[in-house]
N, C-alpha and C positions, 0 to 999 in steps of 0.2 A: 927602676921599675918597682911598682908597689907589689908587695907580697900578697897573694890571695889568702884571705882568712875565711875558713868555712864555718858553718853554724856549729859543728861539733868542736872546732878549735875554740870558738867564743864561749861555748858552754863549759868547756874544760877550764878556761881562764876564770869564768865566773865562779865555778865550783871551788877552785883554789882560793879565791878571795873570800867566799863564804866561810870556808874552814879557818882562814887566817883571822877574819873578823870575829867569829865565834870564840876562838881561842883568846885573842887579844882582849876582847870586851868581857870575857867571862860571863857571857850572856845566858839567860835561861833557855831551856830546851825549846819552849814554844816559839821563841824568836828565831832560832836556827831552823826549826821546822818550817816556819813561814818563808824564810829565805829560800829553802829548797823547793817549796811549793811554787814560788815565783820563778825559780830556774826551770821547773817543768813547764810552766806556762809560757816562758819566753819564746820558744821556737814557733808555736802556733798562733800566738797573739798577733793582731794586725799592727802595722806601723803607723799608717795614716799621717805621715809627716810631709808637708809640702816642699821641704828642702833636703832633708837627710834620707838617703836611700838605705835599704837594708845592708848593702855592701859597705857603705860609709860607716854605718853604725857598728858593724862588726870590726871595721878598722879602728874606730874609736875605742872599742872594748879591748882590742889587742894592744893598741898603742895610745893610751889616754893622753900622753904628753905631746906638746908641740916641740919639735926639734929646733935647736939653734938658740933657745933662750938660756940665759945664764944659769949655771948649776949651783955654784957655791957663792952665795951672797952673804958675806959676813959683816960688811959695813956699807954705809951709803956710798962710799967711794967705789964700791964694786958694781954699782948700777951702771948700765949703759948710759952714755951722756944724754941721749934724748929723753930717757925716762927721768933722770935726775932733773933735767931742765923743765920737764912738764910739772913735776912736783913743786919746783921753785916758782914757776909761773902761777900755779894755783895758790901760792901763798901759804902752803901747809907747813906747820912747825916741824922742827927736826925730830922731835919725839914721835909725832904723828907719822912722819915720813918713814920712820923705822918700822912702825906697825904695818903700814901699807906695804912695805917691801917684804914683809913676812919675817923680819928679824925678831929674835927673841929679846924683848926689852923688859927689864924690871924697873918699874917706876913707883914712887911713893903713892901716886894717885891710884895705881892699879891695886896696891895692897889695901889702901883705904876703901876702895870700891868693893873689894871682896868682903871686908869686915862689915861694910855697910849692908851688903846683901844678906850676910849672916844674921844681922839684927832684924832685918825684915822677914827672914825665914821664920823667926819665932812668932811673927804676926800672921803667917800663912801665905807668904809669897815664896814660891819655889822656882828658882831659875837655875837649871842644870844643863850640861851637855846631855843630849838624848841618850847616849850609851850609858851614862851614869844613872839617869832616871830609870832606865830599864831594870837596873840592878836594885836601886834603892826603893822604887815604888812600882814593883812589877804588876800588881793588880790594877792600879790606876792607869798605867801605860797600856796594858793589854786590853783594857776596856775601850780605849780610844784609838789605838794604833791601827791604821789602815781600815777604818770603819766607814770612811767617806769615799774610798776608792775600791775598785776590784783589781786583784792581781793581774787578771788576764785581759784587762781593758785594752791595753796596747803593749807593744814591746818596751816602750819607755817606762810604763808603770811597773812592768814585770822586772825590768833591769834595775830600776831604782830600788824596789823592794828587796831584791836579792843582795844588792851590794851597798845599801845605804850606809853612810858613815858621817859622823858629825851632825850638827844641828842643835836645836835648843828645845828644851821642854820647859814650858811656862805654865804654872798653875797659880791661880789667884783664889784664895779661900773666900767663902761666902761672906759678903758684907765689906770686904777689904777694898779700900780705895787707895791706889798707889799715886802719890802726888807728884812724882817726877817721871820723865820719860826713861824707859829702859833702852840702852844702846847696845846692840849686839853686832859683832863682826865675825865673819867666817874666814878663818885661815886654815885651810886643810893642808896639813904638812906632808902627809904621806903621798908622794907623787904617783906611786904605782896603783893606788886605789882610784876608783871612779870618784868624781866630785859630785856627791849625791847626799847633801845634808837633809835631814828629816826634822821638821818643826811641828811640835804639837802645842796648841794653845787651849787651855781649859779655864774659862772664866765662870766661876760659880755665881749663884744668884746675887744681884745687886752689887756687883763689883765694878771697879773702874781701873783702866790702865792704858798706857800708850807705849807701844813697842816700836822701836826704830831698828830696822834690820838692813845690814849691808854697809857698803863703803863707797864713797864717791870716786875713789881712784884705786882699784885693785890692780896695781901695776904688774905684779909677777904671777898672775894666774897662768899656769903652764898647760892647762887642760884644753882639749878640743871641745868638750861638752860639759855644761853645767846643768845638773838635773835635780833641782831641789823640789821637795814636796812639803806643803803646809796643810795641816788639818786643824781647824779652829772650831771650838764648841762654846757658844755663848748661852748660858742658862738665863732663866727669867730675870729681866731687869738689868742684865749686865751691859756695860758700856765699854767698848774697846776700840782703840785705833791701832792700825798697823801701817807704818810708813816704810816702804821699801825703796832704798836708793841704789841705783844700778849705774855703773860706768864700766862695762866690760870691755876688754881689749878686742880689737877687730877680728881676731882669729878664733874667738870662742862662740859656739852655738849655745844659746841658753833656752832651756825648756822648763820654766817655772810651772808647777802644778799646785793650785790653791783651791781648797773647798772649805765651806763653812756652814754650820747650822746656827741660825739665829733664833733664839727662843722667844717666848711670849714677852713683849715689851722690851726686848733687848735691842741694842744699837751697835752696828759695826761699820766703821769708816776705814776703807782700805785704799791707801794712796800709793801709787807706784810712780817714781820719778826715774824714767829711763833715759839718762843722759848719754849713755853709751850702751847700745843694745847688743853689741857684738856682731859677728858675721850674720847671725839670724836669731830672731827671738819669736817663738810661737807659744802662745798661752791661751787657755780658755777656762778661767776660774768659774766655779759654780757655787751658788748660794741658795739655801733653802730657808725661807723666812716664815716664822709662825705668827700667831695673832698679835697685831699691833707692833710687830718687830720692824726694824728698818735697817737697810744696808745701802751703803754708798760706795761706789767703785769709781775712783778718780785715777786717770792715767795721763801722765805728761811724757811726751815722746820727742826725742831729738833724732830724726833720721838723717844719717850722714853717709858719705862715700857710696858704696853699692850695697849697703845693709838691707836686709829683708825683715820686716816686722809684721806679724799677723796676730793681733790681739783681739780676743773675744771677751765673753762675759755672759753667763747665763744666770738669771734670777728666777726662782720659783716662789711666787707669793702665795703661800699655802694656807695662811690663816687670815681670818677676817681683819681688815684694817691694816694689813701688812703693806710696806712701801719700799721702793727701791729706786735708786738713781745710778745710771751708768754714764759717766761723763769723761770725755777725753779731749785733750788739746795736743796737737802735733805740729812741730816745726820740721819741714821736710826740705833737705838740701841735696846738692850734688846729684847722684843717680840712685838715690835710695827709693825703696818701695815700702809704703806703710798701708796696711789694711786693718780696719777696725770693724768688729762685728759685735753687736750687742743684742741679746734676746731677753725679753721680760715676759714671763708667763703668769698671767693672773688666774689663779685657781680658786679664789675665795671672794666673798662679797666685800665691797668697800675698799678694795685694794687700789693702790696708786703706783704708777711707774713712769719714769722718764729717761729717755736716752738722748744724749747730746754729743755731737762730734764737731769740733772746730779744727781746721787745719790751715796753716800758713805755708804756702809754697814759696821757697826762695830760689828755685831753679826750674828751668823749662824741661830738664831731663828727669826730674823726680816724679814719682807716681803716688797718688793717694786714692784709696777706695774705701767706701764706708757702706756697711750693710746692717741697718737697724731692723730688728724683728720684734713685733708686738703681737702677743697671742693672748686672747681672753676666752675663758671658759664660763664667764659669768656676765650678766648684763649691766652691772653697775660699777665695773672697774673703770678707772681713769688712766689711760695709757697714752703717752705722747712721745714724739721724737722731733729733733731738729738737727740739721747738719749744715755746715758752711765751710766751703773750701775756697780760698782766695789768695791773692798775692798782696804784698804791701802796697798800699795806695800811693801813687806818685805825689798827691797833695800832702800826705803825712810826711814823706821824706823831705819834700820841698820846704814845708813849714819848719821842721827841725833844723834843716841845713841853713835856713834863713836866720835862725837864732844862733848860728856859730858852730854847729856840729858838722863834722865831715860825714860822708855817706856811711862809712863803716860804723861810727859811733851812733848815728841816727838809727841804723838798722838794728844794732844791739839793743837800743832803748825800746824800740817798737816790739822786738821779740820778747824782751823781759816783761814789758807791760802786758803782752798777750798771755804769757804764762802765769804771771803773778797771782791772779785770783785763786789758783789751785795750790799755791805754796803757803797759804795762810797759817797752817798748823805745824810747819816745820821749824824746829829750833834754830835760833839765829846763827849758831856756829856752822850749821850745815847750809843755811841759806846763803851765807857769804861765799862758800865754796861752789854751790850750785850756780850762782850768778856768774862767777868767774869762768866756770866751765862753759856756760852758754855764750859768754863774750868770746872766749877762745874759739869755740866751734863756729860761730857766725863769721869770725874774722879769718877762719881757715888755719888757726894756730894749734889745733889738736892733732 
């Protein structure tokens, strides 16, 4: 029988975590005050979640971990056989497998990479854990931390703000162009704390960067709820890409919260590849775009089993000539439900916006819904949308099978071809892994 957790129980747990984090991180007083302000807001803030009830959220707070998963993993041999088999089928190297399993591994490449970043730090590239950035650059962090969210917006924003831990602070100095993708992975080691990393991105004027966040096979995530928050600030002429790779286990609820301000003439391309969305994934990123700025939101989704995915995206085209695209491609299998919602609001002259949603249904039991929204407050905006939901055509399968492929291989090829246009900016080493995950999912091998 599940133990009943009251609101006062949950608040006491959160308060203990705030004290623990403040002490562990040696954080400045303003940050701890912000955590307590969020704790005060938590009780009255609305939840507004289509899947998680207040009772379930309180349970997640009291018991963040899933029971029955391995506790002490000291080598790859300690992994459950099915987890090890999946890593082998994905063709992931042994060193990479150790990282994915959460094992502490010291490699020469890791040391070189740290020295590499130290050299770039002299040029104005700061990449630090968020806790460390709060101590080293308090004024810069304070100026940007939680400026695109309100603490009392929802129970999830309040809870995240109170107990955030982990995450990345990325700062690119004016004029700096980073010629290589930055790869960041989250391994939150302390199991008793919520899994709530906080990411801050600051791109000063005329900068360029590409940030790749996440991991295509986080095998040993033990938490019920992953609650990350990303705040991005693109100043005039900045160009940035954020590629988020997700393959969450089927017992995790994920609630990514992303917001960005795109300055005059700045460009931001945000691509999310959701190969494993977990038990449920609900997100509604928001973007504010100034004069001649541009934002592109690309989503690739693989709906499997009985997972529930509800992805939105709101764009506010606030400056003359601002533009935005919200595009998604979904492959929906088994008994999964995928909902996509996009809203583009044109608030200034000469603005352009487009929403597109394509879905491939591989099962009669799967469900797809799409809700495009176009709102114009000016008479010369160009706003459009298109949506297509369909199945694999028999003639496509017949043609490929007539060329010697069996039905499974033919289906895999069609699915990969359907998704491929959105994978154009992903580095080859990830692309190989992504294609293998798609093949396994389509063949039922995940």
